[in-house]
mmJSON file of the N, C-alpha and C atoms, coordinates in Angstrom:
{"data_MODEL":{"atom_site":{
"group_PDB":["ATOM","ATOM","ATOM","ATOM","ATOM","ATOM","ATOM","ATOM","ATOM","ATOM","ATOM","ATOM","ATOM","ATOM","ATOM","ATOM","ATOM","ATOM","ATOM","ATOM","ATOM","ATOM","ATOM","ATOM","ATOM","ATOM","ATOM","ATOM","ATOM","ATOM","ATOM","ATOM","ATOM","ATOM","ATOM","ATOM","ATOM","ATOM","ATOM","ATOM","ATOM","ATOM","ATOM","ATOM","ATOM","ATOM","ATOM","ATOM","ATOM","ATOM","ATOM","ATOM","ATOM","ATOM","ATOM","ATOM","ATOM","ATOM","ATOM","ATOM","ATOM","ATOM","ATOM","ATOM","ATOM","ATOM","ATOM","ATOM","ATOM","ATOM","ATOM","ATOM","ATOM","ATOM","ATOM","ATOM","ATOM","ATOM","ATOM","ATOM","ATOM","ATOM","ATOM","ATOM","ATOM","ATOM","ATOM","ATOM","ATOM","ATOM","ATOM","ATOM","ATOM","ATOM","ATOM","ATOM","ATOM","ATOM","ATOM","ATOM","ATOM","ATOM","ATOM","ATOM","ATOM","ATOM","ATOM","ATOM","ATOM","ATOM","ATOM","ATOM","ATOM","ATOM","ATOM","ATOM","ATOM","ATOM","ATOM","ATOM","ATOM","ATOM","ATOM","ATOM","ATOM","ATOM","ATOM","ATOM","ATOM","ATOM","ATOM","ATOM","ATOM","ATOM","ATOM","ATOM","ATOM","ATOM","ATOM","ATOM","ATOM","ATOM","ATOM","ATOM","ATOM","ATOM","ATOM"],
"id":[1,2,3,4,5,6,7,8,9,10,11,12,13,14,15,16,17,18,19,20,21,22,23,24,25,26,27,28,29,30,31,32,33,34,35,36,37,38,39,40,41,42,43,44,45,46,47,48,49,50,51,52,53,54,55,56,57,58,59,60,61,62,63,64,65,66,67,68,69,70,71,72,73,74,75,76,77,78,79,80,81,82,83,84,85,86,87,88,89,90,91,92,93,94,95,96,97,98,99,100,101,102,103,104,105,106,107,108,109,110,111,112,113,114,115,116,117,118,119,120,121,122,123,124,125,126,127,128,129,130,131,132,133,134,135,136,137,138,139,140,141,142,143,144,145,146,147],
"type_symbol":["N","C","C","N","C","C","N","C","C","N","C","C","N","C","C","N","C","C","N","C","C","N","C","C","N","C","C","N","C","C","N","C","C","N","C","C","N","C","C","N","C","C","N","C","C","N","C","C","N","C","C","N","C","C","N","C","C","N","C","C","N","C","C","N","C","C","N","C","C","N","C","C","N","C","C","N","C","C","N","C","C","N","C","C","N","C","C","N","C","C","N","C","C","N","C","C","N","C","C","N","C","C","N","C","C","N","C","C","N","C","C","N","C","C","N","C","C","N","C","C","N","C","C","N","C","C","N","C","C","N","C","C","N","C","C","N","C","C","N","C","C","N","C","C","N","C","C"],
"label_atom_id":["N","CA","C","N","CA","C","N","CA","C","N","CA","C","N","CA","C","N","CA","C","N","CA","C","N","CA","C","N","CA","C","N","CA","C","N","CA","C","N","CA","C","N","CA","C","N","CA","C","N","CA","C","N","CA","C","N","CA","C","N","CA","C","N","CA","C","N","CA","C","N","CA","C","N","CA","C","N","CA","C","N","CA","C","N","CA","C","N","CA","C","N","CA","C","N","CA","C","N","CA","C","N","CA","C","N","CA","C","N","CA","C","N","CA","C","N","CA","C","N","CA","C","N","CA","C","N","CA","C","N","CA","C","N","CA","C","N","CA","C","N","CA","C","N","CA","C","N","CA","C","N","CA","C","N","CA","C","N","CA","C","N","CA","C","N","CA","C","N","CA","C"],
"label_alt_id":[null,null,null,null,null,null,null,null,null,null,null,null,null,null,null,null,null,null,null,null,null,null,null,null,null,null,null,null,null,null,null,null,null,null,null,null,null,null,null,null,null,null,null,null,null,null,null,null,null,null,null,null,null,null,null,null,null,null,null,null,null,null,null,null,null,null,null,null,null,null,null,null,null,null,null,null,null,null,null,null,null,null,null,null,null,null,null,null,null,null,null,null,null,null,null,null,null,null,null,null,null,null,null,null,null,null,null,null,null,null,null,null,null,null,null,null,null,null,null,null,null,null,null,null,null,null,null,null,null,null,null,null,null,null,null,null,null,null,null,null,null,null,null,null,null,null,null],
"label_comp_id":["MET","MET","MET","GLU","GLU","GLU","PHE","PHE","PHE","LEU","LEU","LEU","LYS","LYS","LYS","ASP","ASP","ASP","ILE","ILE","ILE","LEU","LEU","LEU","LYS","LYS","LYS","PHE","PHE","PHE","MET","MET","MET","LYS","LYS","LYS","GLU","GLU","GLU","ARG","ARG","ARG","LYS","LYS","LYS","LYS","LYS","LYS","PHE","PHE","PHE","TRP","TRP","TRP","LEU","LEU","LEU","ALA","ALA","ALA","PRO","PRO","PRO","ILE","ILE","ILE","ILE","ILE","ILE","LEU","LEU","LEU","VAL","VAL","VAL","LEU","LEU","LEU","LEU","LEU","LEU","LEU","LEU","LEU","LEU","LEU","LEU","GLY","GLY","GLY","ILE","ILE","ILE","LEU","LEU","LEU","ILE","ILE","ILE","VAL","VAL","VAL","PHE","PHE","PHE","GLY","GLY","GLY","GLY","GLY","GLY","GLY","GLY","GLY","SER","SER","SER","ALA","ALA","ALA","ALA","ALA","ALA","ALA","ALA","ALA","PRO","PRO","PRO","PHE","PHE","PHE","ILE","ILE","ILE","TYR","TYR","TYR","THR","THR","THR","LEU","LEU","LEU","PHE","PHE","PHE"],
"label_asym_id":["A","A","A","A","A","A","A","A","A","A","A","A","A","A","A","A","A","A","A","A","A","A","A","A","A","A","A","A","A","A","A","A","A","A","A","A","A","A","A","A","A","A","A","A","A","A","A","A","A","A","A","A","A","A","A","A","A","A","A","A","A","A","A","A","A","A","A","A","A","A","A","A","A","A","A","A","A","A","A","A","A","A","A","A","A","A","A","A","A","A","A","A","A","A","A","A","A","A","A","A","A","A","A","A","A","A","A","A","A","A","A","A","A","A","A","A","A","A","A","A","A","A","A","A","A","A","A","A","A","A","A","A","A","A","A","A","A","A","A","A","A","A","A","A","A","A","A"],
"label_entity_id":["1","1","1","1","1","1","1","1","1","1","1","1","1","1","1","1","1","1","1","1","1","1","1","1","1","1","1","1","1","1","1","1","1","1","1","1","1","1","1","1","1","1","1","1","1","1","1","1","1","1","1","1","1","1","1","1","1","1","1","1","1","1","1","1","1","1","1","1","1","1","1","1","1","1","1","1","1","1","1","1","1","1","1","1","1","1","1","1","1","1","1","1","1","1","1","1","1","1","1","1","1","1","1","1","1","1","1","1","1","1","1","1","1","1","1","1","1","1","1","1","1","1","1","1","1","1","1","1","1","1","1","1","1","1","1","1","1","1","1","1","1","1","1","1","1","1","1"],
"label_seq_id":[1,1,1,2,2,2,3,3,3,4,4,4,5,5,5,6,6,6,7,7,7,8,8,8,9,9,9,10,10,10,11,11,11,12,12,12,13,13,13,14,14,14,15,15,15,16,16,16,17,17,17,18,18,18,19,19,19,20,20,20,21,21,21,22,22,22,23,23,23,24,24,24,25,25,25,26,26,26,27,27,27,28,28,28,29,29,29,30,30,30,31,31,31,32,32,32,33,33,33,34,34,34,35,35,35,36,36,36,37,37,37,38,38,38,39,39,39,40,40,40,41,41,41,42,42,42,43,43,43,44,44,44,45,45,45,46,46,46,47,47,47,48,48,48,49,49,49],
"pdbx_PDB_ins_code":[null,null,null,null,null,null,null,null,null,null,null,null,null,null,null,null,null,null,null,null,null,null,null,null,null,null,null,null,null,null,null,null,null,null,null,null,null,null,null,null,null,null,null,null,null,null,null,null,null,null,null,null,null,null,null,null,null,null,null,null,null,null,null,null,null,null,null,null,null,null,null,null,null,null,null,null,null,null,null,null,null,null,null,null,null,null,null,null,null,null,null,null,null,null,null,null,null,null,null,null,null,null,null,null,null,null,null,null,null,null,null,null,null,null,null,null,null,null,null,null,null,null,null,null,null,null,null,null,null,null,null,null,null,null,null,null,null,null,null,null,null,null,null,null,null,null,null],
"Cartn_x":[0.882,-0.353,1.263,1.715,2.701,3.168,3.136,3.367,2.393,1.453,-0.078,-0.21,0.514,0.864,2.03,3.027,3.639,3.542,2.596,2.199,1.22,0.562,-0.792,0.366,1.055,1.92,2.024,3.109,3.712,2.788,1.609,0.786,-0.134,0.285,-0.356,1.049,1.973,3.227,3.224,2.906,4.055,2.712,1.446,0.32,0.494,0.555,-0.02,-1.283,-2.046,-3.619,-3.855,-3.446,-3.547,-3.218,-1.972,-1.78,-2.782,-4.196,-4.719,-5.076,-6.207,-7.584,-6.106,-5.146,-4.121,-3.396,-3.301,-3.128,-4.494,-5.568,-6.974,-7.192,-6.916,-7.128,-5.885,-4.942,-4.137,-4.648,-5.008,-5.451,-6.438,-7.542,-8.234,-8.483,-7.134,-7.331,-6.561,-5.93,-4.626,-5.575,-6.429,-7.438,-7.871,-8.467,-9.545,-8.477,-7.878,-6.722,-6.07,-5.798,-5.618,-6.972,-8.397,-9.704,-10.034,-9.67,-11.061,-9.261,-8.656,-7.595,-8.309,-8.428,-8.901,-10.38,-11.235,-12.636,-13.431,-14.468,-15.424,-16.373,-15.804,-16.227,-14.726,-13.42,-12.882,-12.996,-13.747,-13.948,-14.577,-15.734,-15.994,-14.947,-14.388,-13.17,-12.185,-12.241,-11.087,-11.698,-12.989,-14.215,-13.568,-13.46,-13.465,-12.079,-11.277,-9.64,-9.169],
"Cartn_y":[-1.212,-0.168,1.327,0.821,2.39,2.458,1.466,2.426,3.62,2.687,3.555,5.006,4.989,6.425,7.036,6.665,7.104,7.782,7.187,7.374,8.3,8.673,9.882,10.302,11.019,11.755,12.444,11.782,12.461,12.61,12.525,12.932,14.386,14.22,15.671,16.739,16.283,17.272,17.961,17.192,17.446,17.916,17.895,18.525,17.548,16.207,14.971,14.129,15.23,14.52,14.199,14.035,13.818,11.946,11.714,10.337,8.898,10.147,9.006,8.521,8.832,7.751,6.485,6.907,5.632,4.934,5.078,4.133,3.363,4.075,3.383,1.963,2.432,1.361,0.81,0.463,0.045,-1.326,-0.726,-1.442,-2.316,-1.664,-2.625,-3.653,-3.22,-4.856,-5.927,-5.596,-6.296,-6.778,-7.069,-7.265,-8.532,-7.831,-8.428,-9.511,-9.602,-10.444,-11.325,-11.065,-12.181,-13.0,-12.354,-13.083,-14.128,-13.204,-13.293,-14.63,-15.26,-16.354,-17.61,-18.215,-19.093,-19.548,-18.532,-18.639,-18.922,-19.016,-19.902,-18.251,-16.907,-16.027,-14.971,-16.504,-15.923,-15.471,-17.551,-17.36,-15.903,-14.89,-14.218,-13.001,-12.829,-11.936,-11.284,-12.559,-13.056,-12.649,-12.373,-11.516,-10.467,-9.345,-8.298,-7.657,-8.363,-8.25,-8.807],
"Cartn_z":[-0.08,-0.162,-0.227,0.679,0.697,-0.874,-2.259,-3.118,-3.623,-3.672,-3.583,-3.238,-1.878,-1.456,-1.795,-2.355,-3.359,-4.404,-5.334,-6.272,-6.068,-5.578,-5.787,-4.319,-3.33,-3.288,-4.56,-5.118,-6.395,-7.156,-7.789,-8.52,-7.599,-6.625,-5.846,-5.853,-5.939,-5.552,-7.009,-7.827,-9.315,-10.306,-9.562,-10.248,-11.84,-11.328,-12.495,-12.654,-12.389,-12.221,-13.157,-14.528,-15.958,-15.657,-14.715,-14.917,-13.795,-12.981,-12.336,-13.192,-14.813,-15.323,-16.315,-16.555,-17.021,-16.122,-14.69,-14.02,-13.319,-13.381,-13.345,-14.139,-15.568,-16.836,-16.834,-16.331,-16.181,-15.268,-14.165,-12.557,-13.545,-13.563,-14.449,-15.377,-16.712,-17.248,-16.554,-16.017,-15.128,-14.267,-13.5,-12.689,-13.841,-14.754,-15.066,-16.33,-16.256,-16.881,-15.853,-14.772,-13.257,-13.053,-13.353,-12.619,-14.274,-15.101,-16.294,-17.38,-16.634,-17.245,-17.252,-15.579,-14.815,-14.666,-15.548,-14.99,-16.313,-16.194,-16.75,-18.407,-17.563,-18.449,-19.293,-19.578,-20.117,-21.558,-22.061,-23.837,-23.912,-22.752,-23.301,-23.054,-22.272,-21.981,-23.659,-24.461,-24.912,-26.454,-26.783,-27.673,-27.461,-26.44,-26.711,-26.741,-26.724,-27.542,-29.099],
"occupancy":[1.0,1.0,1.0,1.0,1.0,1.0,1.0,1.0,1.0,1.0,1.0,1.0,1.0,1.0,1.0,1.0,1.0,1.0,1.0,1.0,1.0,1.0,1.0,1.0,1.0,1.0,1.0,1.0,1.0,1.0,1.0,1.0,1.0,1.0,1.0,1.0,1.0,1.0,1.0,1.0,1.0,1.0,1.0,1.0,1.0,1.0,1.0,1.0,1.0,1.0,1.0,1.0,1.0,1.0,1.0,1.0,1.0,1.0,1.0,1.0,1.0,1.0,1.0,1.0,1.0,1.0,1.0,1.0,1.0,1.0,1.0,1.0,1.0,1.0,1.0,1.0,1.0,1.0,1.0,1.0,1.0,1.0,1.0,1.0,1.0,1.0,1.0,1.0,1.0,1.0,1.0,1.0,1.0,1.0,1.0,1.0,1.0,1.0,1.0,1.0,1.0,1.0,1.0,1.0,1.0,1.0,1.0,1.0,1.0,1.0,1.0,1.0,1.0,1.0,1.0,1.0,1.0,1.0,1.0,1.0,1.0,1.0,1.0,1.0,1.0,1.0,1.0,1.0,1.0,1.0,1.0,1.0,1.0,1.0,1.0,1.0,1.0,1.0,1.0,1.0,1.0,1.0,1.0,1.0,1.0,1.0,1.0],
"B_iso_or_equiv":[0.0,0.0,0.0,0.0,0.0,0.0,0.0,0.0,0.0,0.0,0.0,0.0,0.0,0.0,0.0,0.0,0.0,0.0,0.0,0.0,0.0,0.0,0.0,0.0,0.0,0.0,0.0,0.0,0.0,0.0,0.0,0.0,0.0,0.0,0.0,0.0,0.0,0.0,0.0,0.0,0.0,0.0,0.0,0.0,0.0,0.0,0.0,0.0,0.0,0.0,0.0,0.0,0.0,0.0,0.0,0.0,0.0,0.0,0.0,0.0,0.0,0.0,0.0,0.0,0.0,0.0,0.0,0.0,0.0,0.0,0.0,0.0,0.0,0.0,0.0,0.0,0.0,0.0,0.0,0.0,0.0,0.0,0.0,0.0,0.0,0.0,0.0,0.0,0.0,0.0,0.0,0.0,0.0,0.0,0.0,0.0,0.0,0.0,0.0,0.0,0.0,0.0,0.0,0.0,0.0,0.0,0.0,0.0,0.0,0.0,0.0,0.0,0.0,0.0,0.0,0.0,0.0,0.0,0.0,0.0,0.0,0.0,0.0,0.0,0.0,0.0,0.0,0.0,0.0,0.0,0.0,0.0,0.0,0.0,0.0,0.0,0.0,0.0,0.0,0.0,0.0,0.0,0.0,0.0,0.0,0.0,0.0],
"pdbx_formal_charge":[null,null,null,null,null,null,null,null,null,null,null,null,null,null,null,null,null,null,null,null,null,null,null,null,null,null,null,null,null,null,null,null,null,null,null,null,null,null,null,null,null,null,null,null,null,null,null,null,null,null,null,null,null,null,null,null,null,null,null,null,null,null,null,null,null,null,null,null,null,null,null,null,null,null,null,null,null,null,null,null,null,null,null,null,null,null,null,null,null,null,null,null,null,null,null,null,null,null,null,null,null,null,null,null,null,null,null,null,null,null,null,null,null,null,null,null,null,null,null,null,null,null,null,null,null,null,null,null,null,null,null,null,null,null,null,null,null,null,null,null,null,null,null,null,null,null,null],
"auth_seq_id":[1,1,1,2,2,2,3,3,3,4,4,4,5,5,5,6,6,6,7,7,7,8,8,8,9,9,9,10,10,10,11,11,11,12,12,12,13,13,13,14,14,14,15,15,15,16,16,16,17,17,17,18,18,18,19,19,19,20,20,20,21,21,21,22,22,22,23,23,23,24,24,24,25,25,25,26,26,26,27,27,27,28,28,28,29,29,29,30,30,30,31,31,31,32,32,32,33,33,33,34,34,34,35,35,35,36,36,36,37,37,37,38,38,38,39,39,39,40,40,40,41,41,41,42,42,42,43,43,43,44,44,44,45,45,45,46,46,46,47,47,47,48,48,48,49,49,49],
"auth_comp_id":["MET","MET","MET","GLU","GLU","GLU","PHE","PHE","PHE","LEU","LEU","LEU","LYS","LYS","LYS","ASP","ASP","ASP","ILE","ILE","ILE","LEU","LEU","LEU","LYS","LYS","LYS","PHE","PHE","PHE","MET","MET","MET","LYS","LYS","LYS","GLU","GLU","GLU","ARG","ARG","ARG","LYS","LYS","LYS","LYS","LYS","LYS","PHE","PHE","PHE","TRP","TRP","TRP","LEU","LEU","LEU","ALA","ALA","ALA","PRO","PRO","PRO","ILE","ILE","ILE","ILE","ILE","ILE","LEU","LEU","LEU","VAL","VAL","VAL","LEU","LEU","LEU","LEU","LEU","LEU","LEU","LEU","LEU","LEU","LEU","LEU","GLY","GLY","GLY","ILE","ILE","ILE","LEU","LEU","LEU","ILE","ILE","ILE","VAL","VAL","VAL","PHE","PHE","PHE","GLY","GLY","GLY","GLY","GLY","GLY","GLY","GLY","GLY","SER","SER","SER","ALA","ALA","ALA","ALA","ALA","ALA","ALA","ALA","ALA","PRO","PRO","PRO","PHE","PHE","PHE","ILE","ILE","ILE","TYR","TYR","TYR","THR","THR","THR","LEU","LEU","LEU","PHE","PHE","PHE"],
"auth_asym_id":["A","A","A","A","A","A","A","A","A","A","A","A","A","A","A","A","A","A","A","A","A","A","A","A","A","A","A","A","A","A","A","A","A","A","A","A","A","A","A","A","A","A","A","A","A","A","A","A","A","A","A","A","A","A","A","A","A","A","A","A","A","A","A","A","A","A","A","A","A","A","A","A","A","A","A","A","A","A","A","A","A","A","A","A","A","A","A","A","A","A","A","A","A","A","A","A","A","A","A","A","A","A","A","A","A","A","A","A","A","A","A","A","A","A","A","A","A","A","A","A","A","A","A","A","A","A","A","A","A","A","A","A","A","A","A","A","A","A","A","A","A","A","A","A","A","A","A"],
"auth_atom_id":["N","CA","C","N","CA","C","N","CA","C","N","CA","C","N","CA","C","N","CA","C","N","CA","C","N","CA","C","N","CA","C","N","CA","C","N","CA","C","N","CA","C","N","CA","C","N","CA","C","N","CA","C","N","CA","C","N","CA","C","N","CA","C","N","CA","C","N","CA","C","N","CA","C","N","CA","C","N","CA","C","N","CA","C","N","CA","C","N","CA","C","N","CA","C","N","CA","C","N","CA","C","N","CA","C","N","CA","C","N","CA","C","N","CA","C","N","CA","C","N","CA","C","N","CA","C","N","CA","C","N","CA","C","N","CA","C","N","CA","C","N","CA","C","N","CA","C","N","CA","C","N","CA","C","N","CA","C","N","CA","C","N","CA","C","N","CA","C","N","CA","C"],
"pdbx_PDB_model_num":[1,1,1,1,1,1,1,1,1,1,1,1,1,1,1,1,1,1,1,1,1,1,1,1,1,1,1,1,1,1,1,1,1,1,1,1,1,1,1,1,1,1,1,1,1,1,1,1,1,1,1,1,1,1,1,1,1,1,1,1,1,1,1,1,1,1,1,1,1,1,1,1,1,1,1,1,1,1,1,1,1,1,1,1,1,1,1,1,1,1,1,1,1,1,1,1,1,1,1,1,1,1,1,1,1,1,1,1,1,1,1,1,1,1,1,1,1,1,1,1,1,1,1,1,1,1,1,1,1,1,1,1,1,1,1,1,1,1,1,1,1,1,1,1,1,1,1]
}}}
């Protein structure tokens, strides 16, 4: 969790708020890949890409 605090602190100090949507999308894609790889929904997720 300290890594997330460091990222938020960096964005706040450097006024890099445009990074937030990019980080959010990357996290969501990572979660989708991790949980979708071993589930029954995997064929439906692969059709998205």
